[in-house]
TIRO-2110 file (N, C-alpha, C; in Angstrom, 1 decimal):
// TIRO-2110
0.5, 35.5, 10.8, N, 1, A
-0.6, 36.1, 11.6, CA, 1, A
-1.8, 35.2, 11.5, C, 1, A
-2.4, 35.0, 12.6, N, 2, A
-3.6, 34.1, 12.7, CA, 2, A
-4.9, 34.9, 12.4, C, 2, A
-5.7, 34.3, 11.5, N, 3, A
-6.9, 35.0, 11.1, CA, 3, A
-8.0, 34.6, 12.0, C, 3, A
-8.9, 35.5, 12.3, N, 4, A
-10.0, 35.2, 13.2, CA, 4, A
-11.3, 35.1, 12.3, C, 4, A
-12.1, 34.1, 12.7, N, 5, A
-13.4, 33.8, 12.1, CA, 5, A
-14.5, 34.0, 13.0, C, 5, A
-15.6, 34.6, 12.6, N, 6, A
-16.8, 34.7, 13.4, CA, 6, A
-17.4, 33.4, 13.8, C, 6, A
-17.8, 33.2, 15.0, N, 7, A
-18.4, 31.9, 15.4, CA, 7, A
-19.8, 31.8, 14.9, C, 7, A
-20.5, 32.9, 14.8, N, 8, A
-21.9, 32.8, 14.3, CA, 8, A
-22.0, 33.7, 13.1, C, 8, A
-22.4, 33.1, 12.0, N, 9, A
-22.6, 33.8, 10.7, CA, 9, A
-24.0, 33.5, 10.2, C, 9, A
-24.7, 34.6, 10.0, N, 10, A
-26.1, 34.4, 9.5, CA, 10, A
-26.1, 34.9, 8.0, C, 10, A
-26.4, 33.9, 7.1, N, 11, A
-26.4, 34.2, 5.7, CA, 11, A
-27.7, 34.0, 5.1, C, 11, A
-28.3, 34.9, 4.4, N, 12, A
-29.6, 34.7, 3.7, CA, 12, A
-29.4, 33.6, 2.6, C, 12, A
-30.5, 32.9, 2.4, N, 13, A
-30.5, 31.9, 1.3, CA, 13, A
-30.1, 32.5, 0.0, C, 13, A
-30.6, 33.7, -0.3, N, 14, A
-30.3, 34.3, -1.6, CA, 14, A
-28.8, 34.4, -1.8, C, 14, A
-28.1, 34.8, -0.7, N, 15, A
-26.6, 35.0, -0.8, CA, 15, A
-25.9, 33.6, -1.0, C, 15, A
-26.4, 32.6, -0.3, N, 16, A
-25.8, 31.2, -0.4, CA, 16, A
-26.0, 30.7, -1.8, C, 16, A
-27.2, 30.9, -2.4, N, 17, A
-27.5, 30.4, -3.7, CA, 17, A
-26.7, 31.2, -4.8, C, 17, A
-26.4, 32.4, -4.4, N, 18, A
-25.6, 33.3, -5.3, CA, 18, A
-24.1, 33.0, -5.3, C, 18, A
-23.7, 32.0, -4.4, N, 19, A
-22.3, 31.6, -4.4, CA, 19, A
-21.5, 32.0, -3.2, C, 19, A
-22.1, 32.8, -2.3, N, 20, A
-21.4, 33.2, -1.1, CA, 20, A
-21.4, 32.0, -0.1, C, 20, A
-20.5, 31.9, 0.7, N, 21, A
-20.4, 30.8, 1.7, CA, 21, A
-20.0, 31.3, 3.0, C, 21, A
-19.9, 30.3, 3.9, N, 22, A
-19.5, 30.6, 5.3, CA, 22, A
-18.0, 30.9, 5.3, C, 22, A
-17.6, 31.9, 6.0, N, 23, A
-16.2, 32.3, 6.2, CA, 23, A
-15.6, 31.4, 7.3, C, 23, A
-14.8, 30.4, 6.9, N, 24, A
-14.2, 29.5, 7.9, CA, 24, A
-12.8, 29.1, 7.5, C, 24, A
-12.1, 28.5, 8.4, N, 25, A
-10.7, 28.1, 8.1, CA, 25, A
-10.7, 26.9, 7.1, C, 25, A
-9.6, 26.6, 6.4, N, 26, A
-9.6, 25.5, 5.5, CA, 26, A
-9.7, 24.2, 6.3, C, 26, A
-10.4, 23.2, 5.7, N, 27, A
-10.6, 21.9, 6.4, CA, 27, A
-9.5, 20.9, 6.1, C, 27, A
-8.7, 21.1, 5.2, N, 28, A
-7.6, 20.1, 4.9, CA, 28, A
-6.3, 20.5, 5.5, C, 28, A
-5.5, 19.6, 6.0, N, 29, A
-4.2, 19.8, 6.5, CA, 29, A
-4.2, 20.4, 7.9, C, 29, A
-5.4, 20.3, 8.6, N, 30, A
-5.5, 20.8, 10.0, CA, 30, A
-4.8, 19.9, 11.0, C, 30, A
-5.0, 18.6, 10.8, N, 31, A
-4.4, 17.6, 11.7, CA, 31, A
-3.5, 16.6, 11.0, C, 31, A
-2.5, 16.1, 11.7, N, 32, A
-1.6, 15.1, 11.2, CA, 32, A
-2.3, 13.8, 11.2, C, 32, A
-2.2, 13.0, 10.1, N, 33, A
-2.9, 11.7, 10.1, CA, 33, A
-2.2, 10.7, 11.0, C, 33, A
-3.0, 10.0, 11.8, N, 34, A
-2.4, 9.1, 12.8, CA, 34, A
-2.0, 7.8, 12.1, C, 34, A
-1.1, 7.1, 12.7, N, 35, A
-0.6, 5.8, 12.2, CA, 35, A
-1.7, 4.7, 12.5, C, 35, A
-1.9, 3.8, 11.6, N, 36, A
-2.9, 2.7, 11.8, CA, 36, A
-2.5, 1.9, 13.0, C, 36, A
-3.5, 1.6, 13.9, N, 37, A
-3.3, 0.8, 15.1, CA, 37, A
-3.1, -0.6, 14.7, C, 37, A
-2.3, -1.3, 15.5, N, 38, A
-2.1, -2.8, 15.3, CA, 38, A
-2.4, -3.5, 16.7, C, 38, A
-2.9, -4.7, 16.6, N, 39, A
-3.2, -5.4, 17.8, CA, 39, A
-1.9, -6.1, 18.2, C, 39, A
-1.9, -6.9, 19.3, N, 40, A
-0.7, -7.5, 19.8, CA, 40, A
-0.2, -8.6, 18.9, C, 40, A
-1.0, -9.2, 18.1, N, 41, A
-0.5, -10.2, 17.1, CA, 41, A
-0.1, -9.6, 15.8, C, 41, A
0.0, -8.3, 15.7, N, 42, A
0.5, -7.7, 14.5, CA, 42, A
-0.6, -7.5, 13.4, C, 42, A
-1.8, -7.9, 13.6, N, 43, A
-2.9, -7.7, 12.6, CA, 43, A
-3.6, -6.5, 12.9, C, 43, A
-4.3, -6.0, 11.9, N, 44, A
-5.2, -4.8, 12.0, CA, 44, A
-6.3, -5.1, 13.0, C, 44, A
-6.8, -4.1, 13.7, N, 45, A
-7.9, -4.4, 14.7, CA, 45, A
-9.1, -5.2, 14.2, C, 45, A
-9.6, -4.9, 13.1, N, 46, A
-10.7, -5.6, 12.5, CA, 46, A
-10.5, -7.1, 12.3, C, 46, A
-9.3, -7.4, 12.0, N, 47, A
-8.9, -8.8, 11.7, CA, 47, A
-9.0, -9.6, 13.0, C, 47, A
-8.5, -9.1, 14.1, N, 48, A
-8.4, -9.8, 15.4, CA, 48, A
-9.9, -10.1, 15.8, C, 48, A
-10.8, -9.1, 15.7, N, 49, A
-12.2, -9.3, 16.0, CA, 49, A
-12.8, -10.4, 15.2, C, 49, A
-12.5, -10.4, 13.9, N, 50, A
-13.0, -11.4, 13.0, CA, 50, A
-12.6, -12.8, 13.4, C, 50, A
-11.3, -13.0, 13.8, N, 51, A
-10.9, -14.3, 14.3, CA, 51, A
-11.6, -14.7, 15.6, C, 51, A
-11.8, -13.7, 16.4, N, 52, A
-12.5, -14.0, 17.7, CA, 52, A
-13.9, -14.5, 17.4, C, 52, A
-14.6, -13.8, 16.5, N, 53, A
-15.9, -14.2, 16.1, CA, 53, A
-16.0, -15.6, 15.5, C, 53, A
-15.0, -16.0, 14.7, N, 54, A
-14.9, -17.3, 14.1, CA, 54, A
-14.7, -18.4, 15.2, C, 54, A
-13.8, -18.1, 16.1, N, 55, A
-13.6, -19.1, 17.2, CA, 55, A
-14.8, -19.2, 18.0, C, 55, A
-15.5, -18.1, 18.3, N, 56, A
-16.8, -18.2, 19.1, CA, 56, A
-17.8, -19.0, 18.4, C, 56, A
-17.9, -18.9, 17.0, N, 57, A
-18.9, -19.6, 16.3, CA, 57, A
-18.5, -21.1, 16.3, C, 57, A
-17.3, -21.4, 16.2, N, 58, A
-16.8, -22.9, 16.3, CA, 58, A
-17.2, -23.5, 17.6, C, 58, A
-17.0, -22.7, 18.7, N, 59, A
-17.3, -23.3, 20.0, CA, 59, A
-18.8, -23.5, 20.2, C, 59, A
-19.6, -22.6, 19.6, N, 60, A
-21.1, -22.8, 19.7, CA, 60, A
-21.5, -24.1, 18.8, C, 60, A
-20.8, -24.2, 17.7, N, 61, A
-21.1, -25.4, 16.8, CA, 61, A
-20.8, -26.7, 17.5, C, 61, A
-19.7, -26.7, 18.3, N, 62, A
-19.3, -27.9, 19.0, CA, 62, A
-20.3, -28.3, 20.1, C, 62, A
-21.0, -27.4, 20.6, N, 63, A
-22.0, -27.7, 21.7, CA, 63, A
-23.2, -28.3, 21.3, C, 63, A
END
């Protein structure tokens, strides 16, 4: 059975400092972790950008 949670919850500071918290669903396990993306050359996305920046810097140095 699916549990319902109130969208708006007003809690006094006294209650929050006393240990009470917001009534909400658990934050872990909600979504399946996605596979890490790869670029066309098989490297991670950050690596291909780094190589591009290095090539760009070499072209500027040649000029």
